[in-house]
C-alpha positions in Angstrom: -13.1 28.2 -23.8 -16.8 28.3 -23.1 -18.4 31.7 -23.3 -21.8 32.7 -21.9 -23.3 32.6 -25.4 -22.2 29.0 -26.0 -23.6 27.9 -22.7 -26.9 29.7 -23.2 -27.2 28.3 -26.7 -26.5 24.7 -25.5 -28.9 25.0 -22.6 -31.6 26.4 -24.9 -31.3 23.6 -27.3 -31.3 21.0 -24.5 -34.3 22.6 -22.9 -36.3 22.8 -26.2 -35.5 19.2 -27.0 -36.3 18.1 -23.5 -39.6 19.9 -23.5 -40.6 18.3 -26.8 -39.7 14.9 -25.6 -41.5 15.3 -22.3 -44.7 16.2 -24.1 -45.4 12.7 -25.1 -48.7 13.3 -26.8 -47.1 15.7 -29.3 -44.3 13.2 -29.9 -46.7 10.4 -30.6 -48.7 12.6 -33.0 -45.7 14.1 -34.7 -43.0 11.5 -34.4 -41.5 12.2 -37.9 -41.3 15.9 -37.2 -39.8 15.4 -33.8 -37.1 13.0 -35.1 -36.3 15.3 -38.1 -35.9 18.3 -35.7 -33.7 16.4 -33.3 -31.6 15.1 -36.2 -31.2 18.6 -37.6 -30.2 20.0 -34.2 -27.7 17.1 -33.7 -26.3 17.5 -37.1 -25.8 21.2 -36.6 -24.0 20.3 -33.3 -21.7 18.0 -35.3 -21.1 20.6 -38.1 -20.3 23.4 -35.7 -18.2 21.2 -33.4 -15.1 23.4 -33.4 -17.0 26.6 -33.0 -19.2 25.4 -30.2 -16.5 23.3 -28.6 -18.7 20.1 -28.6 -17.4 16.6 -29.1 -18.7 15.1 -32.3 -18.9 11.6 -30.8 -20.8 12.8 -27.8 -23.3 14.7 -29.9 -23.7 11.8 -32.2 -24.3 9.3 -29.4 -26.7 11.7 -27.6 -28.6 12.2 -30.9 -28.8 8.5 -31.5 -30.1 7.7 -28.0 -32.6 10.6 -28.2 -33.9 9.4 -31.6 -34.4 5.9 -30.2 -36.3 7.4 -27.2 -38.6 9.3 -29.5 -39.1 6.2 -31.6 -40.0 4.1 -28.5 -42.4 6.8 -27.3 -44.2 6.9 -30.6 -44.2 3.2 -31.2 -47.7 1.6 -31.1 -46.5 -1.1 -28.7 -43.4 -2.0 -26.8 -42.9 -5.2 -28.7 -42.4 -3.2 -32.0 -39.9 -0.9 -30.3 -37.9 -3.7 -28.7 -37.8 -5.8 -32.0 -36.6 -2.7 -34.0 -34.0 -1.9 -31.4 -32.8 -5.5 -31.3 -32.5 -5.6 -35.1 -30.7 -2.3 -35.3 -28.3 -3.3 -32.5 -27.5 -6.5 -34.3 -26.7 -4.6 -37.5 -24.5 -2.1 -35.7 -22.7 -4.9 -33.8 -21.9 -6.7 -37.1 -20.3 -3.5 -38.5 -18.4 -2.8 -35.3 -17.0 -6.3 -35.1 -16.0 -6.3 -38.8 -14.3 -2.9 -38.3 -12.4 -4.1 -35.3 -11.1 -7.1 -37.3 -10.3 -5.0 -40.4 -8.5 -2.3 -38.4 -6.5 -4.9 -36.5 -5.3 -6.5 -39.8 -4.4 -3.1 -41.3 -2.5 -2.1 -38.2 -0.6 -5.4 -38.2 0.3 -4.8 -41.9 1.3 -1.3 -41.0 3.4 -2.3 -38.0 5.4 -4.6 -40.3 5.8 -1.8 -42.9 3.5 -3.5 -45.4 2.5 -0.2 -47.0 6.1 1.1 -47.4 6.1 0.0 -51.1 3.1 2.2 -51.9 4.2 5.2 -49.8 7.7 5.1 -51.2 6.4 5.2 -54.8 4.1 8.2 -54.2 6.6 11.0 -54.2 4.3 14.0 -54.9 3.2 16.3 -52.1 1.1 18.7 -54.2 -2.5 18.4 -53.1 -4.1 18.2 -56.5 -1.7 15.5 -57.8 -1.9 13.6 -54.5 -5.7 13.7 -54.8 -5.6 12.0 -58.3 -3.0 9.4 -57.2 -4.9 8.5 -54.1 -8.2 8.4 -56.0 -6.6 6.1 -58.6 -5.2 3.8 -55.9 -8.5 3.8 -54.0 -10.4 2.9 -57.2 -8.4 -0.2 -57.8 -8.1 -1.1 -54.1 -11.9 -0.8 -53.7 -12.4 -3.4 -56.4 -10.3 -5.9 -54.4 -11.4 -5.0 -50.8 -14.7 -4.0 -49.5 -15.4 -0.3 -49.0 -14.8 -0.1 -45.2 -11.5 -1.9 -45.4 -10.4 0.2 -48.4 -11.2 3.3 -46.4 -9.2 2.1 -43.4 -6.2 1.3 -45.7 -6.4 4.7 -47.5 -6.7 6.7 -44.3 -3.6 4.8 -43.0 -1.7 5.6 -46.2 -2.8 9.3 -46.0 -1.5 9.5 -42.5 1.9 8.6 -43.8 1.8 10.7 -46.9 0.4 14.0 -45.6 2.5 15.6 -42.8 1.0 16.6 -39.5 -0.4 20.1 -40.1 -3.6 22.2 -40.2 -4.0 21.0 -43.8 -4.0 17.3 -42.8 -7.4 17.4 -41.1 -9.1 18.6 -44.3 -7.5 16.0 -46.5 -9.6 12.9 -45.5 -12.8 14.9 -46.0 -11.8 15.5 -49.7 -11.1 11.8 -50.2 -14.3 10.6 -48.5 -16.3 12.7 -51.0 -14.6 11.1 -53.9 
């Protein structure tokens, strides 16, 4: 699973990032550059997740924590860093609590086969036609629901419409872009 090249690459990236973070004077002077570099490295880790055998969630969380560490190192005072972190945590908490509620409601509707009417009427399995049908449904559903809830509903519908296969993992990506 892990070859020597993967391990050396991961250790090199971790050592380079750690060296930059430890050198606090450079981070303070070049905070924007340090954060951009860290974001680029983290984003590359997320993009090449399958090739490098990394976990996207783990890389994303590590990147977020590292970005906050760099921000706190470069902040003029601890009060500013704490107030920014408190504000960001409050915003993230609002989104997480909203998503928990929305996902619970969608799962309850799904458990009682509330989406059966929609999935029974979508009979096509051709990717191009399915893209247009789902896009059309999403357009009108998005006007009634907020974007996050519409996304949760559409992903739930797609899980029922697209059979479990290698093709299935690429389908949501196409619909997120539209």
